[in-house]
Structures are given as C-alpha cells and as structure tokens.
C-alpha positions as CSV (number, residue, x, y, z in Angstrom):
1,M,-12.2,58.1,27.4
2,S,-9.7,55.9,25.6
3,K,-10.3,54.7,22.1
4,S,-10.6,51.0,21.4
5,S,-7.8,49.4,19.5
6,T,-8.5,47.9,16.2
7,I,-8.3,44.1,16.2
8,K,-7.6,42.4,12.9
9,I,-9.0,38.9,13.2
10,K,-10.3,36.8,10.4
11,I,-12.9,34.2,11.2
12,V,-12.5,31.1,9.0
13,T,-15.7,29.1,8.6
14,G,-13.9,25.9,7.6
15,D,-11.5,26.0,10.6
16,I,-11.7,23.1,13.0
17,R,-11.4,25.5,16.0
18,P,-14.6,27.0,17.3
19,I,-15.1,30.7,16.6
20,F,-14.4,31.8,20.2
21,K,-11.1,29.9,20.0
22,Q,-10.2,31.7,16.7
23,I,-10.8,35.0,18.5
24,V,-8.7,34.0,21.5
25,D,-5.9,32.9,19.3
26,G,-6.1,36.0,17.1
27,I,-6.0,38.4,20.1
28,R,-3.2,36.3,21.7
29,L,-1.2,36.7,18.5
30,E,-1.9,40.4,18.3
31,I,-0.6,40.8,21.9
32,A,2.4,38.5,21.3
33,T,3.5,40.5,18.2
34,G,3.1,43.8,19.9
35,K,0.1,45.0,17.8
36,L,-1.9,45.2,21.0
37,L,0.2,46.7,23.8
38,P,-0.4,46.6,27.5
39,G,-3.1,49.1,28.4
40,C,-4.8,49.0,25.0
41,K,-8.5,49.0,25.2
42,L,-10.3,46.2,23.4
43,P,-13.6,46.7,21.5
44,S,-16.8,46.0,23.4
45,Y,-18.4,42.6,23.0
46,R,-21.0,44.0,20.7
47,G,-18.5,46.1,18.8
48,L,-16.2,43.2,18.0
49,A,-19.3,40.9,17.3
50,M,-20.6,43.5,14.8
51,Q,-17.1,43.8,13.2
52,L,-16.9,40.0,12.8
53,M,-20.6,39.5,12.1
54,I,-21.0,36.9,14.9
55,N,-23.0,36.5,18.1
56,P,-21.9,38.8,21.0
57,N,-22.0,35.8,23.4
58,T,-19.2,34.2,21.3
59,V,-17.0,37.3,21.9
60,A,-17.9,37.3,25.6
61,K,-16.8,33.7,25.8
62,A,-13.5,34.5,24.1
63,Y,-12.9,37.6,26.3
64,A,-13.6,35.4,29.4
65,E,-11.0,32.9,28.3
66,L,-8.4,35.7,27.7
67,N,-9.2,37.1,31.1
68,S,-8.7,33.7,32.7
69,Q,-5.3,33.5,31.0
70,G,-4.4,36.9,32.5
71,L,-3.9,38.5,29.1
72,V,-6.8,41.0,29.5
73,E,-8.4,42.7,32.5
74,S,-11.7,44.3,33.1
75,R,-11.8,47.8,34.5
76,K,-15.2,48.6,36.0
77,G,-17.1,51.1,33.9
78,L,-14.3,51.4,31.4
79,G,-14.1,48.2,29.5
80,L,-11.6,45.5,28.8
81,F,-7.8,46.2,28.4
82,V,-4.7,44.3,27.6
83,S,-3.1,43.5,31.0
84,E,-0.1,45.4,32.1
85,N,1.2,42.4,34.1
86,Q,0.5,39.3,32.1
87,Q,0.7,36.0,33.8
88,T,3.9,34.2,33.1
89,L,4.4,30.5,33.0
90,S,7.1,28.6,34.7
91,D,9.7,26.8,32.6
92,D,8.0,23.5,33.2
93,E,4.6,24.9,32.1
94,R,6.2,26.4,29.0
95,I,7.8,23.1,28.1
96,E,4.6,21.2,28.7
97,K,2.6,23.6,26.5
98,L,5.3,23.5,23.7
99,T,5.3,19.7,23.9
100,K,1.5,19.5,23.7
101,A,1.4,21.8,20.7
102,A,4.2,19.8,19.0
103,D,2.3,16.6,19.6
104,I,-0.9,18.1,18.1
105,F,1.1,19.5,15.1
106,I,2.7,16.1,14.4
107,N,-0.5,14.2,14.7
108,E,-2.1,16.6,12.2
109,T,0.7,16.5,9.7
110,V,2.5,13.2,9.9
111,H,0.4,11.7,7.1
112,L,1.5,14.4,4.7
113,N,4.9,12.7,4.3
114,Y,7.1,15.8,4.3
115,F,10.8,15.7,5.0
116,D,11.9,17.3,8.3
117,D,13.7,20.1,6.6
118,E,10.6,21.0,4.6
119,I,8.6,21.2,7.7
120,L,11.2,23.3,9.6
121,T,11.4,25.7,6.6
122,V,7.7,26.3,6.7
123,I,7.7,26.8,10.5
124,K,10.7,29.2,10.4
125,H,9.0,31.2,7.7
126,K,5.7,31.4,9.7
127,L,7.6,32.5,12.9
128,Q,9.5,35.2,10.9
129,K,6.2,36.6,9.7
130,I,5.0,37.2,13.2
131,K,8.2,38.8,14.6
C-alpha cells in the first residue's frame, strides 16, 4: 500500500477565500511546483481534516473540485492520487484564465497606489519563490 504524501497547507482564518478553496489552491500549488508528483497518494479526507483541524466535508468538497479539474483521480479501494494525465487547457482558455486573474488582482490592488514597477517586482519575487 502506498504511503500518503504530506501536504503542507496553511488555512488562514482571515482569508476571503472559503476554506475548501484554500485547500484547492494549496494542493494546486503543490502540484504546480512539483512537490506533489503524478501518482502521489493524497491523504484521506479524514486524515487531511485532522491535520488541518477542519470538517472532513470541507476536504471532501476540495477534493471533488480538484477531481473535476482533472488534477486528482480516485482509484477504487486505494484512495485519491495526483493524476498522471492532467487536463490541459487550450491557449484561449489559458489566456481567459490569466485575464480573469489579472482583472481580479487589479480590482483588489488598484486603490493601493503602487507604481507599475513596484507591483511587477513583487509579482516576480513571488513567482521566483514557487519555481
């Protein structure tokens, strides 16, 4: 039986995102940065819920979202695993998602009155940290 991978997610109570979304985003980041590789077994609903001290239904909702995105797959009787063949988006879908994320970012930060180069420096620094 394969051992579950350790997932390092921090739930932030003051975050505007619901807890299940924080879990989804955390696992997506772990996959994107190679900390969770294809074929890695995820902790059970209850296991991750105990680790994060949250309701197991919240983890189940996050896992269902990850499954619908094609990032994880259920193997009957074995558990949940990072997908080998993750769904890929078309160029148009990727551009649409990037544009939507940029719109949200701008709407959330425009009132802070930063110069463009200050914003770009912060973004580049954050991107370097995850690579």
